[in-house]
C-alpha positions in Angstrom: 0.0 0.0 0.0 1.5 3.4 -0.9 2.5 5.8 1.8 0.5 9.1 1.8 2.8 12.1 2.3 2.4 15.8 2.8 5.3 17.7 1.1 6.1 21.4 1.9 7.7 23.9 -0.3 8.9 27.5 0.0 6.5 30.0 1.5 4.6 27.3 3.6 3.1 26.0 0.4 2.1 22.3 0.6 0.8 19.5 -1.5 0.0 15.8 -1.1 1.7 12.9 -2.9 2.1 9.1 -2.8 5.3 7.2 -2.1 5.4 3.7 -3.7 8.7 2.4 -2.5 9.2 -0.1 0.3 11.3 2.0 2.6 9.0 4.7 4.2 9.8 8.3 4.1 10.6 10.4 7.3 9.6 13.9 8.2 11.9 16.7 7.0 13.4 14.4 4.3 14.0 16.1 0.9 12.2 14.6 -2.0 11.7 15.2 -5.8 8.0 15.3 -6.8 5.9 15.5 -9.9 4.2 18.8 -10.7 1.9 19.9 -13.5 4.8 20.9 -15.7 8.1 19.3 -14.6 9.7 18.4 -11.3 10.1 20.2 -8.0 11.9 19.7 -4.7 10.3 19.8 -1.3 10.5 18.4 2.2 8.2 15.9 3.9 5.9 17.6 6.3 3.8 14.7 7.5 3.2 11.0 6.6 0.5 8.4 7.2 -2.6 9.2 9.1 -1.4 12.7 10.0 -1.0 13.6 6.3 -4.5 12.1 5.5 -6.1 14.2 8.3 -4.5 17.3 6.9 -5.6 16.4 3.4 -9.2 15.9 4.6 -9.3 19.3 6.1 -7.9 21.0 3.0 -10.5 22.2 0.4 -8.1 23.9 -2.0 -7.5 21.0 -4.4 -9.2 18.0 -6.0 -7.8 15.6 -3.4 -9.5 17.2 -0.4 -13.1 18.0 0.3 -13.5 20.4 -2.6 -13.1 17.9 -5.4 -14.6 19.1 -8.7 -17.2 17.0 -10.5 -15.0 16.6 -13.6 -11.2 16.5 -13.5 -8.9 17.8 -16.2 -7.8 15.0 -18.5 -4.1 16.0 -18.5 -4.1 16.3 -14.7 -5.8 12.9 -14.3 -3.2 11.3 -16.5 -0.5 12.8 -14.4 -1.9 12.0 -11.0 -3.5 8.6 -11.6 -6.1 8.4 -9.0 -5.9 12.1 -8.1 -2.6 12.1 -6.1 0.7 12.7 -7.8 3.7 10.5 -7.0 7.0 11.2 -5.4 9.7 10.5 -8.0 12.6 9.8 -5.7 14.5 10.9 -2.6 16.5 14.0 -3.2 20.3 13.6 -3.4 22.7 16.1 -1.8 23.3 17.5 -5.3 19.6 18.1 -5.7 19.5 20.0 -2.4 22.5 22.2 -3.4 20.7 23.0 -6.7 17.6 24.0 -4.8 19.6 26.2 -2.4 21.2 28.0 -5.3 17.8 28.7 -6.8 16.6 30.1 -3.4 19.6 32.5 -3.3 18.8 33.7 -6.9 15.2 34.4 -6.3 15.8 37.8 -4.7 17.5 38.9 -7.9 14.6 37.6 -9.9 12.2 39.5 -7.7 14.1 42.8 -8.2 14.0 42.3 -12.0 10.2 41.7 -11.9 9.8 44.9 -9.8 11.7 46.8 -12.4 9.5 45.5 -15.2 6.3 46.2 -13.2 7.5 49.9 -12.8 8.2 50.1 -16.5 4.7 48.9 -17.3 3.2 51.3 -14.8 1.2 48.6 -13.1 -0.3 49.2 -9.6 0.8 46.0 -7.9 3.2 45.0 -5.2 5.6 42.1 -6.0 5.8 40.0 -2.8 7.9 37.0 -3.7 9.3 35.0 -6.6 9.8 31.2 -6.6 11.7 29.1 -9.1 10.6 25.6 -9.8 13.4 23.2 -9.1 13.9 22.3 -12.8 13.7 26.0 -13.7 10.8 25.3 -16.1 8.6 27.8 -14.3 8.9 31.0 -12.4 6.0 31.9 -10.1 5.6 35.6 -9.1 3.3 36.4 -6.2 1.9 39.9 -5.9 -0.8 41.8 -4.0 -3.1 44.5 -5.5 -6.2 46.4 -4.5 -7.9 45.8 -7.8 -7.7 43.4 -10.7 -4.5 43.9 -12.8 -4.1 43.4 -16.5 -0.6 41.9 -16.6 -0.7 40.2 -20.0 1.9 42.4 -21.5 4.0 42.0 -18.4 4.0 38.2 -18.7 5.3 38.4 -22.2 8.0 40.8 -21.2 9.1 38.5 -18.3 9.0 35.4 -20.5 11.5 37.1 -22.8 13.7 38.1 -19.9 13.8 34.8 -18.0 13.3 32.4 -21.0 10.9 30.2 -19.1 7.2 29.8 -18.3 5.9 32.7 -16.1 3.0 32.5 -13.7 1.7 35.6 -11.9 -0.4 34.8 -8.9 -2.4 37.4 -7.0 -2.7 36.7 -3.3 -4.2 38.5 -0.3 -2.4 40.3 2.4 -2.9 37.3 4.8 -1.4 34.9 2.2 1.5 37.3 1.8 2.2 37.1 5.6 2.1 33.3 5.4 4.7 33.3 2.6 7.0 35.9 4.0 6.7 34.9 7.7 7.7 37.2 10.5 7.3 38.2 14.1 3.9 39.3 15.6 3.2 41.9 18.2 3.4 39.2 20.8 7.1 38.6 20.0 6.5 35.2 18.6 6.4 33.8 15.1 3.2 34.5 13.1 0.4 32.0 13.8 -0.5 31.8 10.1 3.0 30.9 9.1 3.8 28.5 12.0 0.9 26.2 12.9 -2.4 27.3 11.4 -3.5 24.9 8.7 -6.0 27.3 7.1 -6.8 31.0 7.4 -10.4 31.6 8.3 -12.2 34.9 8.2 -12.2 37.1 11.3 -14.9 39.6 12.2 -15.0 42.5 14.6 -17.6 40.6 16.6 -14.9 38.2 17.8 -13.0 41.0 19.4 -16.2 42.3 21.0 -16.8 38.8 22.5 -13.3 38.8 24.0 -13.9 42.3 25.5 -10.9 43.7 23.6 -10.2 47.2 22.5 -11.8 47.9 19.1 -8.9 50.2 18.1 -7.6 48.6 14.8 -4.0 49.5 15.7 -4.2 47.3 18.8 -5.9 44.2 17.4 -4.3 44.1 13.9 -1.3 42.1 12.8 1.6 43.0 10.5 -0.6 42.3 7.5 -3.0 45.1 8.5 -5.9 42.6 9.2 -7.3 41.4 12.5 -5.0 39.1 14.4 -5.3 35.4 13.5 -5.1 34.5 17.2 -8.5 36.1 17.8 -10.2 33.3 15.8 -8.7 30.2 17.4 -8.9 31.7 20.9 -12.5 32.6 20.5 -13.9 29.2 21.4 -12.0 29.3 24.7 -13.6 32.6 25.7 -17.1 31.4 24.7 -16.8 28.2 26.8 -15.1 29.9 29.8 -17.8 32.6 30.1 -20.5 29.9 30.4 -19.3 29.2 33.9 -19.9 32.8 35.0 -23.0 34.9 35.5 -23.7 37.4 32.8 -22.3 40.9 33.1 -24.7 43.6 34.2 -27.0 40.9 35.7 -28.2 41.3 39.3 -27.6 38.3 41.6 -28.9 37.8 45.1 -26.1 36.9 47.5 -25.9 36.6 51.3 -25.3 40.4 51.3 -28.4 41.1 49.2 -28.9 42.0 45.6 -25.6 42.8 43.8 -24.9 43.7 40.1 -22.2 41.9 38.1 -19.7 44.6 37.0 -16.9 42.6 35.3 -15.4 39.1 35.0 -11.9 37.8 35.1 -12.1 34.4 33.4 -8.4 33.6 33.8 -8.4 34.1 37.6 -12.0 33.0 38.2 -12.9 36.4 39.8 -16.2 38.3 39.7 -16.5 42.0 40.5 -19.9 42.9 42.2 -21.5 46.3 43.1 -24.1 46.5 45.8 -27.1 48.9 45.8 -25.3 51.3 48.1 -22.4 51.6 45.5 -19.8 49.5 47.3 -17.9 47.1 45.1 -16.1 43.9 45.9 -14.3 41.1 44.0 -14.9 37.5 45.0 -13.8 34.2 43.5 -16.4 32.4 41.4 -16.7 29.4 43.8 -17.3 31.8 46.8 -20.0 33.6 44.8 -21.8 30.4 44.0 -21.8 29.5 47.6 -23.2 32.9 48.6 -25.9 32.6 46.0 -26.9 29.1 47.2 -26.8 30.3 50.8 -29.1 33.2 50.0 -31.4 30.9 48.1 -31.6 28.5 51.0 -32.2 31.2 53.6 -35.3 32.5 51.9 -38.3 30.7 53.4 -40.6 29.1 51.0 -44.0 30.7 51.0 -46.6 28.0 51.9 -49.9 27.9 50.1 -52.8 29.0 52.4 -54.9 26.2 53.8 -57.9 25.5 51.7 -61.1 26.8 53.3 -63.4 23.9 53.8 -66.5 24.4 51.8 -69.9 23.8 53.3 -71.6 20.7 52.0 -74.0 21.3 49.3 -77.6 21.2 50.5 -79.5 18.5 48.9 -83.1 18.7 48.0 -85.4 17.1 50.7 -87.2 14.1 49.4 -90.9 14.4 48.9 -92.9 13.5 52.1 -94.3 10.1 51.9 -98.0 9.6 52.5 -98.8 9.4 56.2 -98.9 5.9 57.5 -102.5 4.8 57.8 -103.8 7.6 55.8 -107.1 6.8 54.2 -106.9 6.2 50.5 -108.8 8.4 48.3 -112.4 7.7 48.2 -113.6 6.0 45.2 -116.2 7.8 43.2 
């Protein structure tokens, strides 16, 4: 049975392949793989069940959940059952050739920027990536609007003498490719461990009681922080243990209003009717609420007033004993 493998390339780009040799592959091992037009070199990111789970979550290709109804004939012939094959393990010479390409990509990016300026196109060239066999150069760029770059592609093809692919990406995808350090001082979440980038709305920041100032909740890409999304479920589940804010609870001290919550330290801030405020642990608050509920006497229902028995109609008086019968005519 072939080994299912996730292979990672430059810029956190990944794809899934099959390995048909008897000796299994290991993580971080360099391999040469099939692409749509030639060969490329990457490193093993995951194998076996882990790779299959990642592939099931992915919806960006025909292998994952977003498989099209009809596959392209050329691609089907290349991939067999929908998954391309790993050609072979990469040799040290292959790895050195890939490293040389990586070092030359910055020069290629500068040349592309010069040609973009010459064509007066409103676009920002983020990165350039050579395919390992140098049969294709992929240029990644961001732009506010759609860009007509047909003349630019012809110009770049004459400069680099290879197939040129220009790919427009979003600012979040740009952050994934270029990587970096976030405002927390750690590596960007989107470039380190997040498998997919999901949309983030301002309501998520409101649920976490964060400042709505964009400068404080935005990342290097200028969009809302990715950590807001995957931390949101924790905040939602944690707040279910607490009383709602601005709600009045009856404790052993009387009615008090919930002012604020500290879900990390399990503290609740209360304000009494006279304006005095106090902060109590959540367990202590629950005990006070239960104590207050137990001290309130239950109002007993008043005893039912007995109703007078209903008077029954007196039976008709029977004929007097010994009464003379009516005289016959």
